[in-house]
C-alpha positions in Angstrom: 33.7 -36.8 33.7 33.3 -33.5 31.8 32.9 -33.5 28.0 36.2 -31.9 26.3 35.4 -29.5 23.6 37.8 -30.3 20.9 38.3 -27.8 18.1 40.3 -29.0 15.2 43.2 -26.8 14.3 43.1 -27.3 10.5 46.5 -25.8 9.9 48.4 -28.1 12.3 46.9 -31.3 10.9 49.2 -33.1 8.6 48.0 -34.4 5.2 49.6 -37.8 5.7 48.6 -39.5 8.8 51.8 -41.2 9.3 53.1 -39.3 12.4 49.8 -39.9 14.3 49.2 -42.8 16.7 45.9 -44.7 16.3 44.6 -43.1 19.5 45.4 -39.6 17.8 43.3 -40.6 14.7 40.4 -41.8 16.8 40.4 -38.3 18.4 40.4 -36.6 15.2 37.8 -38.8 13.6 35.7 -38.0 16.3 36.2 -34.1 16.3 35.7 -34.4 12.6 32.5 -36.4 12.6 30.8 -34.0 15.4 32.0 -31.2 13.2 30.3 -32.6 10.1 27.0 -33.2 12.1 27.0 -29.7 13.2 27.6 -28.5 9.7 24.6 -30.8 8.7 22.4 -29.3 11.2 23.3 -26.0 10.4 22.7 -26.4 6.6 19.4 -28.3 7.5 18.3 -25.3 9.6 19.2 -22.7 7.0 17.7 -24.5 4.1 14.5 -24.7 6.1 14.6 -21.2 6.8 15.3 -20.1 3.1 12.3 -22.3 2.1 10.2 -20.3 4.5 11.5 -17.3 3.1 11.0 -18.3 -0.2 7.2 -19.1 0.5 6.4 -15.8 2.0 8.4 -14.0 -1.1 5.8 -16.2 -3.5 2.4 -15.4 -1.4 3.7 -11.7 -1.2 4.4 -11.4 -5.1 0.8 -13.5 -5.9 -0.8 -11.0 -3.3 0.7 -8.1 -5.4 -0.3 -9.4 -8.7 -3.9 -9.9 -7.6 -3.9 -6.2 -6.0 -2.7 -4.8 -9.2 -5.0 -6.6 -11.1 -8.0 -5.2 -9.0 -6.5 -1.8 -9.3 -8.5 0.8 -11.5 -5.8 2.4 -13.9 -6.9 5.7 -15.1 -4.9 8.2 -17.0 -4.6 11.7 -16.0 -6.6 13.1 -19.0 -9.4 10.7 -18.1 -9.2 11.9 -14.5 -9.5 15.5 -15.8 -12.6 14.7 -17.9 -14.3 12.9 -15.1 -13.6 15.9 -12.6 -14.8 18.5 -15.3 -18.1 16.3 -15.7 -18.4 16.3 -12.1 -17.8 20.1 -11.7 -20.0 20.9 -14.6 -22.9 18.9 -13.1 -22.5 20.2 -9.7 -22.5 23.9 -11.1 -25.3 23.0 -13.3 -27.5 21.6 -10.1 -26.5 24.9 -8.2 -28.0 27.3 -11.0 -31.1 25.0 -11.8 -32.0 25.0 -8.4 -31.7 29.1 -8.2 -33.7 29.2 -11.2 -36.4 26.9 -9.7 -36.1 29.0 -6.4 -36.4 32.2 -8.4 -39.5 31.0 -10.4 -40.9 30.1 -7.2 -40.5 33.3 -5.6 -41.8 34.9 -8.6 -45.1 32.9 -8.6 -45.7 32.7 -5.0 -44.0 35.7 -3.5 -40.6 36.4 -2.3 -39.5 36.7 1.5 -37.5 39.8 0.4 -38.6 43.1 -1.4 -40.2 43.2 -4.8 -37.3 45.3 -6.1 -34.7 42.9 -5.7 -36.3 40.2 -7.7 -35.8 42.5 -10.7 -32.6 43.2 -10.1 -29.8 41.3 -12.0 -27.0 42.1 -9.6 -29.2 40.3 -6.8 -29.8 37.2 -9.0 -26.1 37.1 -10.0 -25.1 37.2 -6.1 -27.5 34.7 -5.2 -26.3 32.6 -8.0 -22.8 32.9 -7.0 -23.4 32.2 -3.3 -25.5 29.0 -4.1 -22.9 28.1 -6.4 -20.0 28.3 -3.8 -22.3 26.3 -1.4 -22.7 23.5 -3.9 -19.0 23.7 -4.7 -18.3 23.1 -0.9 -21.0 20.2 -1.2 -19.2 18.7 -4.1 -15.9 18.8 -2.5 -17.2 17.1 0.7 -19.1 14.3 -1.3 -16.1 13.5 -3.5 -13.4 13.8 -0.6 -15.6 11.2 1.4 
């Protein structure tokens, strides 16, 4: 015998069960009991899912808090100061290396003609080229 799927039409149920027979009351009670059981199961499932979402939200919140604690915060002015120091250091290293190289050429001989050693224009050009090379190296170093 196939089980009937009873749906309760709440609008047609009278408030007073006087007009119902005992068999009708038993059927209505069975339907109401099944719907109550289904509602309780749905409530249990939704509260279980809600607890899981709440746990996930709490975990995400604590992870966010831990990440924010570990994050280094600097102001724009501090970052600008740090970049200025780094730029100055790389530029100073470029000019210092050219000066040392130039002194070595003067002491031990240069691989180019002697009159270029006495030219300030040539020295400035070499300083400019080496400074550009050091700038590229600094950019590669700081972006890595």
